[in-house]
C-alpha positions as CSV (number, residue, x, y, z in Angstrom):
1,M,-14.3,-27.9,8.2
2,A,-13.3,-30.4,5.6
3,M,-15.3,-28.5,3.0
4,S,-13.7,-25.4,4.0
5,N,-10.2,-27.0,4.0
6,L,-10.9,-28.5,0.5
7,G,-11.7,-24.6,-0.5
8,V,-8.4,-23.7,0.8
9,L,-6.1,-26.3,-1.5
10,Y,-8.5,-24.9,-4.6
11,E,-8.0,-21.1,-3.7
12,H,-4.3,-21.4,-3.5
13,G,-3.7,-24.4,-5.7
14,Q,-2.2,-26.7,-3.1
15,G,-2.1,-30.0,-4.5
16,V,-4.7,-28.8,-7.1
17,P,-4.7,-26.8,-10.1
18,Q,-5.5,-23.3,-8.9
19,D,-9.3,-23.1,-9.4
20,Y,-11.2,-20.1,-7.5
21,A,-14.6,-21.3,-8.7
22,K,-14.1,-24.5,-7.2
23,A,-12.8,-22.7,-3.8
24,R,-16.2,-20.7,-3.7
25,E,-18.1,-23.9,-4.1
26,W,-16.7,-25.4,-1.3
27,Y,-16.7,-22.4,0.8
28,E,-20.4,-21.8,-0.3
29,R,-21.0,-25.5,1.0
30,A,-19.2,-25.2,4.2
31,A,-20.9,-21.8,4.9
32,A,-24.3,-23.3,4.5
33,K,-23.1,-25.4,7.6
34,D,-22.5,-22.6,9.9
35,D,-18.6,-22.6,9.0
36,A,-17.1,-19.2,10.1
37,I,-13.9,-19.7,8.2
38,A,-15.5,-20.6,5.0
39,M,-18.0,-17.1,5.4
40,K,-14.8,-15.2,6.1
41,S,-13.1,-17.0,2.9
42,L,-15.7,-16.1,0.7
43,G,-15.4,-12.6,2.2
44,V,-12.2,-12.7,0.6
45,L,-13.0,-13.8,-2.7
46,Y,-15.5,-10.8,-3.1
47,H,-13.3,-8.5,-1.7
48,I,-10.5,-9.2,-4.1
49,G,-12.5,-10.3,-6.9
50,N,-11.1,-13.8,-7.1
51,G,-13.1,-16.1,-9.3
52,V,-15.8,-13.4,-8.8
53,P,-16.7,-10.2,-9.9
54,Q,-15.3,-7.7,-7.2
55,D,-18.1,-6.9,-4.8
56,Y,-17.4,-5.3,-1.7
57,A,-21.1,-5.3,-0.3
58,K,-21.1,-9.0,-0.7
59,A,-18.0,-9.2,0.9
60,R,-19.1,-7.0,3.9
61,E,-22.1,-9.2,4.4
62,W,-19.8,-12.1,4.3
63,Y,-17.3,-10.7,6.6
64,E,-20.2,-9.7,8.9
65,K,-21.7,-13.5,9.0
66,A,-18.0,-14.5,10.0
67,A,-17.5,-11.7,12.6
68,D,-20.7,-12.8,14.4
69,K,-19.2,-16.0,14.8
70,D,-16.1,-14.5,16.4
71,D,-13.7,-14.7,13.4
72,A,-10.9,-12.3,14.0
73,I,-9.9,-11.8,10.4
74,A,-12.8,-11.2,9.0
75,M,-13.4,-8.5,11.9
76,E,-10.1,-6.9,10.5
77,N,-11.5,-7.1,7.3
78,L,-14.5,-5.5,8.1
79,G,-12.2,-2.4,9.5
80,V,-10.2,-2.3,6.4
81,L,-13.5,-1.5,4.4
82,Y,-14.9,1.3,6.4
83,Q,-11.1,2.9,6.7
84,N,-10.9,2.8,2.8
85,G,-14.9,3.5,2.3
86,L,-15.3,0.2,0.2
87,G,-18.8,-0.5,-0.5
88,V,-19.4,1.2,2.8
89,P,-19.3,5.2,3.7
90,Q,-15.7,5.6,5.0
91,D,-16.3,5.8,8.6
92,Y,-12.7,5.9,10.5
93,A,-14.6,5.3,13.9
94,K,-16.5,2.1,12.8
95,A,-13.2,1.1,11.1
96,R,-11.5,1.5,14.9
97,E,-14.3,-0.4,16.5
98,W,-13.7,-3.5,14.3
99,Y,-10.0,-3.5,14.5
100,E,-10.6,-3.4,18.5
101,K,-12.8,-6.4,18.3
102,A,-10.2,-8.1,16.1
103,V,-7.2,-6.8,18.7
104,A,-9.3,-8.3,21.7
105,K,-8.7,-11.8,20.0
106,D,-4.9,-10.9,19.4
107,N,-5.3,-10.2,16.1
108,A,-1.5,-9.0,15.3
109,H,-2.5,-7.1,11.6
110,A,-5.5,-5.4,13.4
111,M,-2.9,-4.0,15.9
112,G,-1.1,-2.3,13.0
113,N,-4.2,-1.2,11.6
114,L,-4.8,0.8,14.7
115,G,-1.6,2.0,14.7
116,T,-2.0,3.5,11.3
117,L,-5.2,5.2,12.4
118,Y,-3.2,6.9,15.1
119,E,-0.7,7.9,12.8
120,N,-2.7,9.5,10.2
121,G,-5.2,10.9,12.6
122,Q,-8.1,8.8,11.2
123,G,-10.9,9.3,13.4
124,V,-8.7,9.6,16.5
125,P,-6.0,12.6,17.1
126,Q,-2.8,12.1,15.2
127,D,-0.6,10.7,17.9
128,Y,2.9,9.2,16.9
129,A,3.5,7.9,20.3
130,K,0.4,5.9,20.2
131,A,0.8,4.7,16.7
132,R,4.2,3.1,17.7
133,E,2.9,1.4,20.7
134,W,0.2,-0.3,18.5
135,Y,2.7,-1.2,15.9
136,E,5.4,-2.5,18.5
137,K,2.5,-4.8,19.8
138,G,1.8,-6.0,16.4
139,A,5.5,-6.8,15.6
140,A,5.9,-8.4,18.9
141,R,3.5,-11.1,17.6
142,G,5.7,-11.8,14.9
143,D,3.5,-9.7,11.8
144,A,6.2,-8.9,9.3
145,S,3.6,-6.1,7.6
146,V,3.7,-4.7,10.7
147,K,7.3,-4.9,11.4
148,K,7.8,-3.1,8.2
149,V,5.5,-0.4,8.8
150,L,7.2,0.1,12.7
151,E,10.8,0.4,11.0
152,E,9.5,3.3,8.4
153,L,7.6,5.0,11.1
154,P,10.4,7.6,11.7
155,I,10.9,8.3,8.2
156,R,7.1,9.2,7.8
157,E,7.1,11.1,11.1
158,A,10.4,13.1,9.9
159,A,8.7,13.5,6.3
160,T,5.2,14.9,7.8
161,A,7.4,17.3,10.1
162,R,8.9,18.4,6.6
163,R,12.4,17.4,7.7
164,Y,13.1,16.3,4.3
165,D,17.1,16.0,5.0
166,E,16.2,13.5,8.0
167,A,13.8,11.8,6.0
168,L,16.2,11.1,3.4
169,R,19.2,10.1,5.4
170,L,16.7,7.6,7.0
171,E,15.5,6.5,3.7
172,E,18.9,5.8,2.2
173,A,19.8,3.8,5.3
174,L,16.8,1.6,5.0
175,A,17.3,1.4,1.2
176,A,21.0,0.3,1.9
177,K,19.8,-2.6,4.3
178,L,17.3,-3.8,1.8
179,E,19.8,-3.8,-0.7
180,A,22.3,-6.1,1.2
181,E,19.4,-8.4,1.9
182,E,18.1,-8.8,-1.3
183,A,22.2,-9.1,-2.7
184,K,22.4,-11.8,0.1
185,R,19.3,-13.6,-1.1
186,E,19.2,-13.3,-5.0
187,G,22.5,-12.6,-5.7
188,R,22.5,-9.3,-7.0
189,P,20.1,-6.3,-6.2
190,G,17.1,-6.1,-8.2
191,E,13.1,-5.3,-7.9
192,Q,13.5,-4.9,-4.2
193,T,16.4,-2.6,-4.2
194,A,14.6,-0.4,-7.2
195,R,11.7,0.0,-5.1
196,A,13.6,1.3,-2.0
197,L,15.5,3.3,-4.2
198,S,12.3,5.1,-5.4
199,G,11.6,6.4,-1.6
200,V,15.3,7.5,-1.8
201,I,14.4,10.0,-4.9
202,G,11.1,11.0,-3.3
203,F,12.6,12.4,-0.3
204,A,16.0,13.6,-2.5
205,L,13.1,15.8,-4.3
206,F,11.4,17.2,-1.0
207,A,15.1,18.0,0.1
208,K,15.9,19.9,-3.0
209,D,18.7,17.2,-4.1
210,F,17.6,17.0,-7.5
211,T,21.0,15.8,-8.6
212,K,20.7,13.0,-6.1
213,A,17.1,12.3,-7.2
214,L,18.3,11.8,-10.8
215,T,21.2,9.6,-9.9
216,V,19.2,7.5,-8.1
217,A,16.3,7.2,-10.5
218,E,18.4,6.1,-13.1
219,R,20.2,3.5,-11.3
220,A,16.6,2.4,-10.1
221,H,15.4,2.5,-13.7
222,A,18.3,0.3,-14.7
223,L,17.4,-2.4,-11.7
224,F,13.7,-2.5,-12.8
225,P,12.9,-0.5,-15.9
226,D,9.1,-1.4,-16.1
227,D,8.2,0.2,-12.6
228,T,6.0,3.0,-13.6
229,G,6.3,4.4,-10.0
230,I,9.8,4.7,-10.4
231,E,9.1,6.4,-13.8
232,S,6.9,8.9,-12.3
233,N,9.8,9.8,-9.9
234,R,12.7,9.9,-12.4
235,A,10.4,12.4,-14.6
236,H,10.2,14.8,-11.7
237,A,13.7,14.4,-11.4
238,L,14.2,15.3,-14.9
239,M,12.1,18.2,-14.7
240,F,13.5,19.8,-11.3
241,L,17.0,19.8,-13.2
242,G,15.7,21.5,-16.2
243,H,16.3,18.6,-18.6
244,D,12.6,19.8,-20.2
245,E,12.5,17.7,-23.1
246,E,13.6,14.5,-21.7
247,A,11.1,15.1,-18.5
248,K,8.3,16.1,-21.0
249,A,8.5,12.9,-23.1
250,L,8.5,10.7,-20.2
251,Y,5.4,12.3,-18.6
252,L,3.4,11.6,-21.8
253,T,4.6,8.0,-22.5
254,H,2.9,6.8,-19.4
255,K,-0.8,8.5,-19.9
256,K,-3.4,6.3,-18.9
257,E,-1.5,3.3,-17.5
258,P,-1.9,2.2,-14.0
259,V,1.1,2.9,-11.8
260,S,2.8,0.3,-9.9
261,G,2.0,0.1,-6.0
262,E,-0.9,2.3,-6.2
263,I,-4.2,0.6,-5.9
264,N,-6.7,1.7,-8.9
265,K,-4.6,5.0,-9.7
266,L,-3.6,5.9,-13.2
267,W,-0.7,7.9,-14.1
268,E,-2.0,11.2,-14.8
269,Q,-3.9,11.1,-11.0
270,V,-0.7,10.0,-9.4
271,I,1.4,13.2,-11.3
272,A,-1.4,15.4,-10.5
273,Q,-1.4,14.2,-6.3
274,D,2.7,14.5,-6.8
275,F,2.7,18.2,-8.2
276,A,0.1,19.2,-5.4
277,E,2.5,17.6,-3.0
278,F,5.3,19.4,-4.5
279,R,3.2,22.9,-4.3
280,K,2.0,22.3,-0.9
281,A,6.0,22.0,0.0
282,G,7.3,25.1,-2.0
283,L,8.6,23.1,-5.2
284,M,7.5,24.9,-8.4
285,H,8.4,24.5,-11.9
286,P,7.2,26.4,-14.7
287,M,6.9,23.2,-16.7
288,M,4.4,21.6,-14.4
289,A,1.2,23.9,-15.9
290,D,2.0,22.6,-18.8
291,I,2.4,18.9,-18.0
292,E,-1.5,19.0,-16.5
293,K,-2.7,20.4,-19.6
294,E,-1.0,17.8,-21.5
295,L,-2.5,15.0,-19.6
296,G,-5.8,16.6,-19.1
297,I,-5.4,17.1,-15.4
298,S,-7.5,19.9,-13.6
299,R,-6.9,21.8,-10.5
């Protein structure tokens, strides 16, 4: 246990300079003595790539060793690997099995992950009622991330049903709440508010309220100008309002850049995904084909 605790101190820089290599060394010593927490922690280092090359296969190996010793976090993380196909074939059934094992040990975050499977219909029939039940169980145990997911569930449900006006109204209310919280905490709105406004822009686009989309996009940009996720929505708003040259310039500015809030996705991948969603919702613009060509997007 002492060796594992030393690893924790070095991993998080608590009382010592943060040093993932030293953390790994201490975790390995503890793991050699059958310490489940150290095994799980080694899995996390390889999962994220802290102090070691990112290696999902090694992460899985360490998680499995820790799970064999009843570590609930390792069980949950194995579920994450299978749900997302990281180092293993994507397998929602196995993800659910691991989440259920973690839930049996009262892991609140795994409850939220089970909710996600039911919300998205991944390996189970899509069922918002069951999703809500799992989210509520996780939130009741104090998991802040699950509380956030639960709070946003009505918005996602409305959007899935293409009730975009309703989704926009709910998203605006949530953004106003988050802005008030940030202003109270920081003295003024900033990054949190800007990211919340990005969601408002998205639903304003799908609700075809393009003027609102651009107005909100300009405010979000002013609050947090370097967020490429916000910039993609600002480009969409400019396009749909007919500001063709300005929209095209913005679309081409961030080519091959990673997009804020998206894991391992480049700008053109996100634009391609957004355009596909627009077409699916009946939102068309003649510029889209030109932008796809300029960005090297194939359909």
